[in-house]
mmCIF file of the N, C-alpha and C atoms, coordinates in Angstrom:
data_MODEL
# 
_entry.id   MODEL 
# 
loop_
_atom_site.group_PDB 
_atom_site.id 
_atom_site.type_symbol 
_atom_site.label_atom_id 
_atom_site.label_alt_id 
_atom_site.label_comp_id 
_atom_site.label_asym_id 
_atom_site.label_entity_id 
_atom_site.label_seq_id 
_atom_site.pdbx_PDB_ins_code 
_atom_site.Cartn_x 
_atom_site.Cartn_y 
_atom_site.Cartn_z 
_atom_site.occupancy 
_atom_site.B_iso_or_equiv 
_atom_site.pdbx_formal_charge 
_atom_site.auth_seq_id 
_atom_site.auth_comp_id 
_atom_site.auth_asym_id 
_atom_site.auth_atom_id 
_atom_site.pdbx_PDB_model_num 
ATOM 1   N N  . MET A 1 1  ? -9.562  -19.973 4.225  1.00 0.00 ? 1  MET A N  1 
ATOM 2   C CA . MET A 1 1  ? -8.404  -20.827 4.101  1.00 0.00 ? 1  MET A CA 1 
ATOM 3   C C  . MET A 1 1  ? -8.873  -22.161 3.519  1.00 0.00 ? 1  MET A C  1 
ATOM 4   N N  . ASN A 1 2  ? -8.276  -22.575 2.442  1.00 0.00 ? 2  ASN A N  1 
ATOM 5   C CA . ASN A 1 2  ? -8.609  -23.837 1.800  1.00 0.00 ? 2  ASN A CA 1 
ATOM 6   C C  . ASN A 1 2  ? -7.595  -24.897 2.192  1.00 0.00 ? 2  ASN A C  1 
ATOM 7   N N  . PHE A 1 3  ? -8.115  -25.977 2.751  1.00 0.00 ? 3  PHE A N  1 
ATOM 8   C CA . PHE A 1 3  ? -7.248  -27.075 3.135  1.00 0.00 ? 3  PHE A CA 1 
ATOM 9   C C  . PHE A 1 3  ? -7.224  -28.109 2.020  1.00 0.00 ? 3  PHE A C  1 
ATOM 10  N N  . VAL A 1 4  ? -6.149  -28.867 1.969  1.00 0.00 ? 4  VAL A N  1 
ATOM 11  C CA . VAL A 1 4  ? -5.992  -29.917 0.964  1.00 0.00 ? 4  VAL A CA 1 
ATOM 12  C C  . VAL A 1 4  ? -5.679  -31.211 1.699  1.00 0.00 ? 4  VAL A C  1 
ATOM 13  N N  . GLY A 1 5  ? -6.189  -32.305 1.160  1.00 0.00 ? 5  GLY A N  1 
ATOM 14  C CA . GLY A 1 5  ? -5.872  -33.614 1.719  1.00 0.00 ? 5  GLY A CA 1 
ATOM 15  C C  . GLY A 1 5  ? -6.653  -33.912 2.981  1.00 0.00 ? 5  GLY A C  1 
ATOM 16  N N  . PRO A 1 6  ? -5.955  -34.507 3.963  1.00 0.00 ? 6  PRO A N  1 
ATOM 17  C CA . PRO A 1 6  ? -6.657  -34.940 5.173  1.00 0.00 ? 6  PRO A CA 1 
ATOM 18  C C  . PRO A 1 6  ? -7.255  -33.778 5.976  1.00 0.00 ? 6  PRO A C  1 
ATOM 19  N N  . PHE A 1 7  ? -6.653  -32.601 5.860  1.00 0.00 ? 7  PHE A N  1 
ATOM 20  C CA . PHE A 1 7  ? -7.219  -31.444 6.575  1.00 0.00 ? 7  PHE A CA 1 
ATOM 21  C C  . PHE A 1 7  ? -8.568  -31.038 5.984  1.00 0.00 ? 7  PHE A C  1 
ATOM 22  N N  . ALA A 1 8  ? -8.682  -31.111 4.682  1.00 0.00 ? 8  ALA A N  1 
ATOM 23  C CA . ALA A 1 8  ? -9.953  -30.785 4.023  1.00 0.00 ? 8  ALA A CA 1 
ATOM 24  C C  . ALA A 1 8  ? -11.016 -31.793 4.429  1.00 0.00 ? 8  ALA A C  1 
ATOM 25  N N  . GLU A 1 9  ? -10.652 -33.056 4.477  1.00 0.00 ? 9  GLU A N  1 
ATOM 26  C CA . GLU A 1 9  ? -11.597 -34.102 4.880  1.00 0.00 ? 9  GLU A CA 1 
ATOM 27  C C  . GLU A 1 9  ? -12.023 -33.911 6.336  1.00 0.00 ? 9  GLU A C  1 
ATOM 28  N N  . ALA A 1 10 ? -11.080 -33.581 7.200  1.00 0.00 ? 10 ALA A N  1 
ATOM 29  C CA . ALA A 1 10 ? -11.398 -33.345 8.609  1.00 0.00 ? 10 ALA A CA 1 
ATOM 30  C C  . ALA A 1 10 ? -12.325 -32.146 8.764  1.00 0.00 ? 10 ALA A C  1 
ATOM 31  N N  . GLN A 1 11 ? -12.069 -31.091 8.003  1.00 0.00 ? 11 GLN A N  1 
ATOM 32  C CA . GLN A 1 11 ? -12.922 -29.904 8.071  1.00 0.00 ? 11 GLN A CA 1 
ATOM 33  C C  . GLN A 1 11 ? -14.336 -30.236 7.595  1.00 0.00 ? 11 GLN A C  1 
ATOM 34  N N  . THR A 1 12 ? -14.446 -31.000 6.514  1.00 0.00 ? 12 THR A N  1 
ATOM 35  C CA . THR A 1 12 ? -15.757 -31.387 5.992  1.00 0.00 ? 12 THR A CA 1 
ATOM 36  C C  . THR A 1 12 ? -16.508 -32.229 7.003  1.00 0.00 ? 12 THR A C  1 
ATOM 37  N N  . ARG A 1 13 ? -15.840 -33.186 7.599  1.00 0.00 ? 13 ARG A N  1 
ATOM 38  C CA . ARG A 1 13 ? -16.494 -34.051 8.593  1.00 0.00 ? 13 ARG A CA 1 
ATOM 39  C C  . ARG A 1 13 ? -16.912 -33.259 9.832  1.00 0.00 ? 13 ARG A C  1 
ATOM 40  N N  . ALA A 1 14 ? -16.097 -32.328 10.254 1.00 0.00 ? 14 ALA A N  1 
ATOM 41  C CA . ALA A 1 14 ? -16.453 -31.497 11.408 1.00 0.00 ? 14 ALA A CA 1 
ATOM 42  C C  . ALA A 1 14 ? -17.671 -30.639 11.099 1.00 0.00 ? 14 ALA A C  1 
ATOM 43  N N  . THR A 1 15 ? -17.719 -30.091 9.900  1.00 0.00 ? 15 THR A N  1 
ATOM 44  C CA . THR A 1 15 ? -18.863 -29.271 9.496  1.00 0.00 ? 15 THR A CA 1 
ATOM 45  C C  . THR A 1 15 ? -20.128 -30.110 9.450  1.00 0.00 ? 15 THR A C  1 
ATOM 46  N N  . ILE A 1 16 ? -20.051 -31.308 8.893  1.00 0.00 ? 16 ILE A N  1 
ATOM 47  C CA . ILE A 1 16 ? -21.214 -32.205 8.840  1.00 0.00 ? 16 ILE A CA 1 
ATOM 48  C C  . ILE A 1 16 ? -21.665 -32.570 10.246 1.00 0.00 ? 16 ILE A C  1 
ATOM 49  N N  . PHE A 1 17 ? -20.717 -32.881 11.122 1.00 0.00 ? 17 PHE A N  1 
ATOM 50  C CA . PHE A 1 17 ? -21.056 -33.231 12.505 1.00 0.00 ? 17 PHE A CA 1 
ATOM 51  C C  . PHE A 1 17 ? -21.748 -32.070 13.215 1.00 0.00 ? 17 PHE A C  1 
ATOM 52  N N  . LEU A 1 18 ? -21.200 -30.872 13.086 1.00 0.00 ? 18 LEU A N  1 
ATOM 53  C CA . LEU A 1 18 ? -21.784 -29.711 13.766 1.00 0.00 ? 18 LEU A CA 1 
ATOM 54  C C  . LEU A 1 18 ? -23.162 -29.363 13.201 1.00 0.00 ? 18 LEU A C  1 
ATOM 55  N N  . THR A 1 19 ? -23.339 -29.508 11.902 1.00 0.00 ? 19 THR A N  1 
ATOM 56  C CA . THR A 1 19 ? -24.648 -29.261 11.298 1.00 0.00 ? 19 THR A CA 1 
ATOM 57  C C  . THR A 1 19 ? -25.665 -30.275 11.815 1.00 0.00 ? 19 THR A C  1 
ATOM 58  N N  . SER A 1 20 ? -25.264 -31.523 11.904 1.00 0.00 ? 20 SER A N  1 
ATOM 59  C CA . SER A 1 20 ? -26.146 -32.565 12.428 1.00 0.00 ? 20 SER A CA 1 
ATOM 60  C C  . SER A 1 20 ? -26.495 -32.299 13.895 1.00 0.00 ? 20 SER A C  1 
ATOM 61  N N  . LEU A 1 21 ? -25.513 -31.874 14.665 1.00 0.00 ? 21 LEU A N  1 
ATOM 62  C CA . LEU A 1 21 ? -25.735 -31.560 16.073 1.00 0.00 ? 21 LEU A CA 1 
ATOM 63  C C  . LEU A 1 21 ? -26.711 -30.403 16.232 1.00 0.00 ? 21 LEU A C  1 
ATOM 64  N N  . LEU A 1 22 ? -26.532 -29.385 15.428 1.00 0.00 ? 22 LEU A N  1 
ATOM 65  C CA . LEU A 1 22 ? -27.429 -28.231 15.459 1.00 0.00 ? 22 LEU A CA 1 
ATOM 66  C C  . LEU A 1 22 ? -28.850 -28.630 15.075 1.00 0.00 ? 22 LEU A C  1 
ATOM 67  N N  . HIS A 1 23 ? -28.985 -29.435 14.046 1.00 0.00 ? 23 HIS A N  1 
ATOM 68  C CA . HIS A 1 23 ? -30.303 -29.889 13.600 1.00 0.00 ? 23 HIS A CA 1 
ATOM 69  C C  . HIS A 1 23 ? -30.980 -30.746 14.661 1.00 0.00 ? 23 HIS A C  1 
ATOM 70  N N  . THR A 1 24 ? -30.230 -31.652 15.269 1.00 0.00 ? 24 THR A N  1 
ATOM 71  C CA . THR A 1 24 ? -30.792 -32.506 16.314 1.00 0.00 ? 24 THR A CA 1 
ATOM 72  C C  . THR A 1 24 ? -31.254 -31.684 17.507 1.00 0.00 ? 24 THR A C  1 
ATOM 73  N N  . THR A 1 25 ? -30.489 -30.704 17.903 1.00 0.00 ? 25 THR A N  1 
ATOM 74  C CA . THR A 1 25 ? -30.863 -29.838 19.018 1.00 0.00 ? 25 THR A CA 1 
ATOM 75  C C  . THR A 1 25 ? -32.124 -29.053 18.691 1.00 0.00 ? 25 THR A C  1 
ATOM 76  N N  . ALA A 1 26 ? -32.191 -28.522 17.477 1.00 0.00 ? 26 ALA A N  1 
ATOM 77  C CA . ALA A 1 26 ? -33.378 -27.768 17.064 1.00 0.00 ? 26 ALA A CA 1 
ATOM 78  C C  . ALA A 1 26 ? -34.618 -28.656 17.072 1.00 0.00 ? 26 ALA A C  1 
ATOM 79  N N  . CYS A 1 27 ? -34.487 -29.883 16.579 1.00 0.00 ? 27 CYS A N  1 
ATOM 80  C CA . CYS A 1 27 ? -35.625 -30.810 16.580 1.00 0.00 ? 27 CYS A CA 1 
ATOM 81  C C  . CYS A 1 27 ? -36.048 -31.173 17.999 1.00 0.00 ? 27 CYS A C  1 
ATOM 82  N N  . THR A 1 28 ? -35.084 -31.410 18.869 1.00 0.00 ? 28 THR A N  1 
ATOM 83  C CA . THR A 1 28 ? -35.389 -31.761 20.256 1.00 0.00 ? 28 THR A CA 1 
ATOM 84  C C  . THR A 1 28 ? -36.146 -30.627 20.950 1.00 0.00 ? 28 THR A C  1 
ATOM 85  N N  . LYS A 1 29 ? -35.670 -29.407 20.788 1.00 0.00 ? 29 LYS A N  1 
ATOM 86  C CA . LYS A 1 29 ? -36.328 -28.261 21.422 1.00 0.00 ? 29 LYS A CA 1 
ATOM 87  C C  . LYS A 1 29 ? -37.715 -28.019 20.827 1.00 0.00 ? 29 LYS A C  1 
ATOM 88  N N  . THR A 1 30 ? -37.873 -28.261 19.532 1.00 0.00 ? 30 THR A N  1 
ATOM 89  C CA . THR A 1 30 ? -39.183 -28.104 18.898 1.00 0.00 ? 30 THR A CA 1 
ATOM 90  C C  . THR A 1 30 ? -40.161 -29.130 19.444 1.00 0.00 ? 30 THR A C  1 
ATOM 91  N N  . ILE A 1 31 ? -39.712 -30.361 19.602 1.00 0.00 ? 31 ILE A N  1 
ATOM 92  C CA . ILE A 1 31 ? -40.579 -31.411 20.148 1.00 0.00 ? 31 ILE A CA 1 
ATOM 93  C C  . ILE A 1 31 ? -40.954 -31.088 21.596 1.00 0.00 ? 31 ILE A C  1 
ATOM 94  N N  . GLU A 1 32 ? -40.013 -30.572 22.367 1.00 0.00 ? 32 GLU A N  1 
ATOM 95  C CA . GLU A 1 32 ? -40.324 -30.158 23.743 1.00 0.00 ? 32 GLU A CA 1 
ATOM 96  C C  . GLU A 1 32 ? -41.369 -29.046 23.741 1.00 0.00 ? 32 GLU A C  1 
ATOM 97  N N  . ALA A 1 33 ? -41.223 -28.089 22.837 1.00 0.00 ? 33 ALA A N  1 
ATOM 98  C CA . ALA A 1 33 ? -42.190 -26.984 22.747 1.00 0.00 ? 33 ALA A CA 1 
ATOM 99  C C  . ALA A 1 33 ? -43.562 -27.505 22.356 1.00 0.00 ? 33 ALA A C  1 
ATOM 100 N N  . LEU A 1 34 ? -43.608 -28.474 21.452 1.00 0.00 ? 34 LEU A N  1 
ATOM 101 C CA . LEU A 1 34 ? -44.892 -29.049 21.052 1.00 0.00 ? 34 LEU A CA 1 
ATOM 102 C C  . LEU A 1 34 ? -45.569 -29.755 22.226 1.00 0.00 ? 34 LEU A C  1 
ATOM 103 N N  . GLY A 1 35 ? -44.779 -30.422 23.062 1.00 0.00 ? 35 GLY A N  1 
ATOM 104 C CA . GLY A 1 35 ? -45.336 -31.061 24.258 1.00 0.00 ? 35 GLY A CA 1 
ATOM 105 C C  . GLY A 1 35 ? -45.899 -30.038 25.234 1.00 0.00 ? 35 GLY A C  1 
ATOM 106 N N  . ASP A 1 36 ? -45.169 -28.947 25.418 1.00 0.00 ? 36 ASP A N  1 
ATOM 107 C CA . ASP A 1 36 ? -45.651 -27.878 26.295 1.00 0.00 ? 36 ASP A CA 1 
ATOM 108 C C  . ASP A 1 36 ? -46.924 -27.246 25.748 1.00 0.00 ? 36 ASP A C  1 
ATOM 109 N N  . MET A 1 37 ? -46.964 -27.082 24.439 1.00 0.00 ? 37 MET A N  1 
ATOM 110 C CA . MET A 1 37 ? -48.146 -26.493 23.817 1.00 0.00 ? 37 MET A CA 1 
ATOM 111 C C  . MET A 1 37 ? -49.361 -27.417 23.945 1.00 0.00 ? 37 MET A C  1 
ATOM 112 N N  . ALA A 1 38 ? -49.143 -28.728 23.871 1.00 0.00 ? 38 ALA A N  1 
ATOM 113 C CA . ALA A 1 38 ? -50.243 -29.683 24.040 1.00 0.00 ? 38 ALA A CA 1 
ATOM 114 C C  . ALA A 1 38 ? -50.823 -29.588 25.449 1.00 0.00 ? 38 ALA A C  1 
ATOM 115 N N  . ALA A 1 39 ? -49.945 -29.449 26.443 1.00 0.00 ? 39 ALA A N  1 
ATOM 116 C CA . ALA A 1 39 ? -50.419 -29.287 27.824 1.00 0.00 ? 39 ALA A CA 1 
ATOM 117 C C  . ALA A 1 39 ? -51.178 -27.972 27.969 1.00 0.00 ? 39 ALA A C  1 
ATOM 118 N N  . GLU A 1 40 ? -50.673 -26.937 27.330 1.00 0.00 ? 40 GLU A N  1 
ATOM 119 C CA . GLU A 1 40 ? -51.350 -25.638 27.362 1.00 0.00 ? 40 GLU A CA 1 
ATOM 120 C C  . GLU A 1 40 ? -52.710 -25.712 26.663 1.00 0.00 ? 40 GLU A C  1 
ATOM 121 N N  . ASN A 1 41 ? -52.789 -26.496 25.594 1.00 0.00 ? 41 ASN A N  1 
ATOM 122 C CA . ASN A 1 41 ? -54.067 -26.662 24.890 1.00 0.00 ? 41 ASN A CA 1 
ATOM 123 C C  . ASN A 1 41 ? -55.132 -27.276 25.798 1.00 0.00 ? 41 ASN A C  1 
ATOM 124 N N  . THR A 1 42 ? -54.726 -28.215 26.633 1.00 0.00 ? 42 THR A N  1 
ATOM 125 C CA . THR A 1 42 ? -55.667 -28.833 27.570 1.00 0.00 ? 42 THR A CA 1 
ATOM 126 C C  . THR A 1 42 ? -56.219 -27.789 28.538 1.00 0.00 ? 42 THR A C  1 
ATOM 127 N N  . LYS A 1 43 ? -55.335 -26.936 29.048 1.00 0.00 ? 43 LYS A N  1 
ATOM 128 C CA . LYS A 1 43 ? -55.770 -25.883 29.965 1.00 0.00 ? 43 LYS A CA 1 
ATOM 129 C C  . LYS A 1 43 ? -56.671 -24.871 29.264 1.00 0.00 ? 43 LYS A C  1 
ATOM 130 N N  . LEU A 1 44 ? -56.323 -24.518 28.041 1.00 0.00 ? 44 LEU A N  1 
ATOM 131 C CA . LEU A 1 44 ? -57.132 -23.556 27.297 1.00 0.00 ? 44 LEU A CA 1 
ATOM 132 C C  . LEU A 1 44 ? -58.508 -24.126 26.985 1.00 0.00 ? 44 LEU A C  1 
ATOM 133 N N  . ALA A 1 45 ? -58.567 -25.405 26.647 1.00 0.00 ? 45 ALA A N  1 
ATOM 134 C CA . ALA A 1 45 ? -59.851 -26.042 26.359 1.00 0.00 ? 45 ALA A CA 1 
ATOM 135 C C  . ALA A 1 45 ? -60.714 -26.106 27.615 1.00 0.00 ? 45 ALA A C  1 
ATOM 136 N N  . ALA A 1 46 ? -60.085 -26.354 28.762 1.00 0.00 ? 46 ALA A N  1 
ATOM 137 C CA . ALA A 1 46 ? -60.825 -26.450 30.020 1.00 0.00 ? 46 ALA A CA 1 
ATOM 138 C C  . ALA A 1 46 ? -61.413 -25.099 30.436 1.00 0.00 ? 46 ALA A C  1 
ATOM 139 N N  . THR A 1 47 ? -60.700 -24.020 30.110 1.00 0.00 ? 47 THR A N  1 
ATOM 140 C CA . THR A 1 47 ? -61.185 -22.690 30.490 1.00 0.00 ? 47 THR A CA 1 
ATOM 141 C C  . THR A 1 47 ? -62.056 -22.051 29.402 1.00 0.00 ? 47 THR A C  1 
ATOM 142 N N  . GLY A 1 48 ? -62.185 -22.736 28.259 1.00 0.00 ? 48 GLY A N  1 
ATOM 143 C CA . GLY A 1 48 ? -63.059 -22.234 27.204 1.00 0.00 ? 48 GLY A CA 1 
ATOM 144 C C  . GLY A 1 48 ? -62.484 -21.099 26.380 1.00 0.00 ? 48 GLY A C  1 
ATOM 145 N N  . GLN A 1 49 ? -61.191 -20.977 26.333 1.00 0.00 ? 49 GLN A N  1 
ATOM 146 C CA . GLN A 1 49 ? -60.540 -19.918 25.554 1.00 0.00 ? 49 GLN A CA 1 
ATOM 147 C C  . GLN A 1 49 ? -60.296 -20.429 24.135 1.00 0.00 ? 49 GLN A C  1 
ATOM 148 N N  . THR A 1 50 ? -61.356 -20.409 23.323 1.00 0.00 ? 50 THR A N  1 
ATOM 149 C CA . THR A 1 50 ? -61.286 -21.018 22.003 1.00 0.00 ? 50 THR A CA 1 
ATOM 150 C C  . THR A 1 50 ? -60.354 -20.269 21.047 1.00 0.00 ? 50 THR A C  1 
ATOM 151 N N  . GLU A 1 51 ? -60.318 -18.953 21.112 1.00 0.00 ? 51 GLU A N  1 
ATOM 152 C CA . GLU A 1 51 ? -59.454 -18.201 20.196 1.00 0.00 ? 51 GLU A CA 1 
ATOM 153 C C  . GLU A 1 51 ? -57.982 -18.506 20.469 1.00 0.00 ? 51 GLU A C  1 
ATOM 154 N N  . ALA A 1 52 ? -57.603 -18.494 21.730 1.00 0.00 ? 52 ALA A N  1 
ATOM 155 C CA . ALA A 1 52 ? -56.217 -18.814 22.091 1.00 0.00 ? 52 ALA A CA 1 
ATOM 156 C C  . ALA A 1 52 ? -55.893 -20.267 21.736 1.00 0.00 ? 52 ALA A C  1 
ATOM 157 N N  . LEU A 1 53 ? -56.849 -21.150 21.918 1.00 0.00 ? 53 LEU A N  1 
ATOM 158 C CA . LEU A 1 53 ? -56.653 -22.563 21.590 1.00 0.00 ? 53 LEU A CA 1 
ATOM 159 C C  . LEU A 1 53 ? -56.435 -22.730 20.089 1.00 0.00 ? 53 LEU A C  1 
ATOM 160 N N  . ASN A 1 54 ? -57.235 -22.049 19.280 1.00 0.00 ? 54 ASN A N  1 
ATOM 161 C CA . ASN A 1 54 ? -57.078 -22.134 17.825 1.00 0.00 ? 54 ASN A CA 1 
ATOM 162 C C  . ASN A 1 54 ? -55.727 -21.579 17.369 1.00 0.00 ? 54 ASN A C  1 
ATOM 163 N N  . LEU A 1 55 ? -55.313 -20.472 17.960 1.00 0.00 ? 55 LEU A N  1 
ATOM 164 C CA . LEU A 1 55 ? -54.009 -19.890 17.612 1.00 0.00 ? 55 LEU A CA 1 
ATOM 165 C C  . LEU A 1 55 ? -52.863 -20.819 18.014 1.00 0.00 ? 55 LEU A C  1 
ATOM 166 N N  . ASN A 1 56 ? -53.002 -21.439 19.166 1.00 0.00 ? 56 ASN A N  1 
ATOM 167 C CA . ASN A 1 56 ? -51.977 -22.367 19.644 1.00 0.00 ? 56 ASN A CA 1 
ATOM 168 C C  . ASN A 1 56 ? -51.872 -23.576 18.711 1.00 0.00 ? 56 ASN A C  1 
ATOM 169 N N  . LYS A 1 57 ? -53.016 -24.073 18.252 1.00 0.00 ? 57 LYS A N  1 
ATOM 170 C CA . LYS A 1 57 ? -53.007 -25.216 17.337 1.00 0.00 ? 57 LYS A CA 1 
ATOM 171 C C  . LYS A 1 57 ? -52.380 -24.839 15.997 1.00 0.00 ? 57 LYS A C  1 
ATOM 172 N N  . LEU A 1 58 ? -52.647 -23.624 15.534 1.00 0.00 ? 58 LEU A N  1 
ATOM 173 C CA . LEU A 1 58 ? -52.015 -23.159 14.293 1.00 0.00 ? 58 LEU A CA 1 
ATOM 174 C C  . LEU A 1 58 ? -50.499 -23.070 14.456 1.00 0.00 ? 58 LEU A C  1 
ATOM 175 N N  . ASP A 1 59 ? -50.054 -22.598 15.609 1.00 0.00 ? 59 ASP A N  1 
ATOM 176 C CA . ASP A 1 59 ? -48.613 -22.539 15.889 1.00 0.00 ? 59 ASP A CA 1 
ATOM 177 C C  . ASP A 1 59 ? -48.005 -23.942 15.898 1.00 0.00 ? 59 ASP A C  1 
ATOM 178 N N  . GLN A 1 60 ? -48.719 -24.893 16.489 1.00 0.00 ? 60 GLN A N  1 
ATOM 179 C CA . GLN A 1 60 ? -48.226 -26.268 16.509 1.00 0.00 ? 60 GLN A CA 1 
ATOM 180 C C  . GLN A 1 60 ? -48.080 -26.817 15.091 1.00 0.00 ? 60 GLN A C  1 
ATOM 181 N N  . GLU A 1 61 ? -49.085 -26.586 14.265 1.00 0.00 ? 61 GLU A N  1 
ATOM 182 C CA . GLU A 1 61 ? -49.026 -27.062 12.883 1.00 0.00 ? 61 GLU A CA 1 
ATOM 183 C C  . GLU A 1 61 ? -47.848 -26.434 12.140 1.00 0.00 ? 61 GLU A C  1 
ATOM 184 N N  . MET A 1 62 ? -47.612 -25.144 12.378 1.00 0.00 ? 62 MET A N  1 
ATOM 185 C CA . MET A 1 62 ? -46.503 -24.455 11.724 1.00 0.00 ? 62 MET A CA 1 
ATOM 186 C C  . MET A 1 62 ? -45.164 -25.069 12.141 1.00 0.00 ? 62 MET A C  1 
ATOM 187 N N  . LEU A 1 63 ? -45.002 -25.352 13.440 1.00 0.00 ? 63 LEU A N  1 
ATOM 188 C CA . LEU A 1 63 ? -43.749 -25.933 13.917 1.00 0.00 ? 63 LEU A CA 1 
ATOM 189 C C  . LEU A 1 63 ? -43.507 -27.307 13.313 1.00 0.00 ? 63 LEU A C  1 
ATOM 190 N N  . VAL A 1 64 ? -44.554 -28.119 13.250 1.00 0.00 ? 64 VAL A N  1 
ATOM 191 C CA . VAL A 1 64 ? -44.410 -29.456 12.670 1.00 0.00 ? 64 VAL A CA 1 
ATOM 192 C C  . VAL A 1 64 ? -44.066 -29.349 11.187 1.00 0.00 ? 64 VAL A C  1 
ATOM 193 N N  . GLU A 1 65 ? -44.731 -28.445 10.485 1.00 0.00 ? 65 GLU A N  1 
ATOM 194 C CA . GLU A 1 65 ? -44.455 -28.259 9.062  1.00 0.00 ? 65 GLU A CA 1 
ATOM 195 C C  . GLU A 1 65 ? -43.017 -27.802 8.840  1.00 0.00 ? 65 GLU A C  1 
ATOM 196 N N  . LEU A 1 66 ? -42.560 -26.858 9.646  1.00 0.00 ? 66 LEU A N  1 
ATOM 197 C CA . LEU A 1 66 ? -41.182 -26.372 9.506  1.00 0.00 ? 66 LEU A CA 1 
ATOM 198 C C  . LEU A 1 66 ? -40.168 -27.468 9.792  1.00 0.00 ? 66 LEU A C  1 
ATOM 199 N N  . MET A 1 67 ? -40.480 -28.300 10.764 1.00 0.00 ? 67 MET A N  1 
ATOM 200 C CA . MET A 1 67 ? -39.528 -29.318 11.170 1.00 0.00 ? 67 MET A CA 1 
ATOM 201 C C  . MET A 1 67 ? -39.428 -30.449 10.146 1.00 0.00 ? 67 MET A C  1 
ATOM 202 N N  . PHE A 1 68 ? -40.543 -30.786 9.488  1.00 0.00 ? 68 PHE A N  1 
ATOM 203 C CA . PHE A 1 68 ? -40.534 -31.952 8.613  1.00 0.00 ? 68 PHE A CA 1 
ATOM 204 C C  . PHE A 1 68 ? -40.580 -31.638 7.118  1.00 0.00 ? 68 PHE A C  1 
ATOM 205 N N  . SER A 1 69 ? -40.964 -30.434 6.729  1.00 0.00 ? 69 SER A N  1 
ATOM 206 C CA . SER A 1 69 ? -41.082 -30.154 5.299  1.00 0.00 ? 69 SER A CA 1 
ATOM 207 C C  . SER A 1 69 ? -39.720 -30.048 4.624  1.00 0.00 ? 69 SER A C  1 
ATOM 208 N N  . SER A 1 70 ? -38.817 -29.323 5.199  1.00 0.00 ? 70 SER A N  1 
ATOM 209 C CA . SER A 1 70 ? -37.450 -29.218 4.665  1.00 0.00 ? 70 SER A CA 1 
ATOM 210 C C  . SER A 1 70 ? -36.488 -29.053 5.826  1.00 0.00 ? 70 SER A C  1 
ATOM 211 N N  . PRO A 1 71 ? -36.154 -30.154 6.497  1.00 0.00 ? 71 PRO A N  1 
ATOM 212 C CA . PRO A 1 71 ? -35.356 -30.056 7.714  1.00 0.00 ? 71 PRO A CA 1 
ATOM 213 C C  . PRO A 1 71 ? -33.935 -29.528 7.531  1.00 0.00 ? 71 PRO A C  1 
ATOM 214 N N  . VAL A 1 72 ? -33.341 -29.744 6.364  1.00 0.00 ? 72 VAL A N  1 
ATOM 215 C CA . VAL A 1 72 ? -31.976 -29.287 6.137  1.00 0.00 ? 72 VAL A CA 1 
ATOM 216 C C  . VAL A 1 72 ? -31.945 -28.532 4.818  1.00 0.00 ? 72 VAL A C  1 
ATOM 217 N N  . GLU A 1 73 ? -31.326 -27.391 4.827  1.00 0.00 ? 73 GLU A N  1 
ATOM 218 C CA . GLU A 1 73 ? -31.179 -26.610 3.598  1.00 0.00 ? 73 GLU A CA 1 
ATOM 219 C C  . GLU A 1 73 ? -30.389 -27.409 2.569  1.00 0.00 ? 73 GLU A C  1 
ATOM 220 N N  . LYS A 1 74 ? -30.844 -27.387 1.332  1.00 0.00 ? 74 LYS A N  1 
ATOM 221 C CA . LYS A 1 74 ? -30.124 -28.070 0.276  1.00 0.00 ? 74 LYS A CA 1 
ATOM 222 C C  . LYS A 1 74 ? -28.808 -27.330 0.018  1.00 0.00 ? 74 LYS A C  1 
ATOM 223 N N  . ASP A 1 75 ? -27.753 -28.099 -0.086 1.00 0.00 ? 75 ASP A N  1 
ATOM 224 C CA . ASP A 1 75 ? -26.420 -27.561 -0.360 1.00 0.00 ? 75 ASP A CA 1 
ATOM 225 C C  . ASP A 1 75 ? -25.953 -26.560 0.686  1.00 0.00 ? 75 ASP A C  1 
ATOM 226 N N  . ALA A 1 76 ? -26.344 -26.765 1.930  1.00 0.00 ? 76 ALA A N  1 
ATOM 227 C CA . ALA A 1 76 ? -25.956 -25.837 2.997  1.00 0.00 ? 76 ALA A CA 1 
ATOM 228 C C  . ALA A 1 76 ? -24.513 -26.047 3.385  1.00 0.00 ? 76 ALA A C  1 
# 
């Protein structure tokens, strides 16, 4: 359904708001996961589990790259 006039503007603004809300939530949860992973890294380092520690660090790098390299799809 294509709206014209103020309805089209309201629909566009609602879509922008919801996209921003979704992006903010995704970033917040990613940052929380990174904090949990940092705590887990401390435990892994203390127990000498180097392979798991290296994999965890690679996962952290991937999450940071995904979050900051292209946070919003172009023309989404």
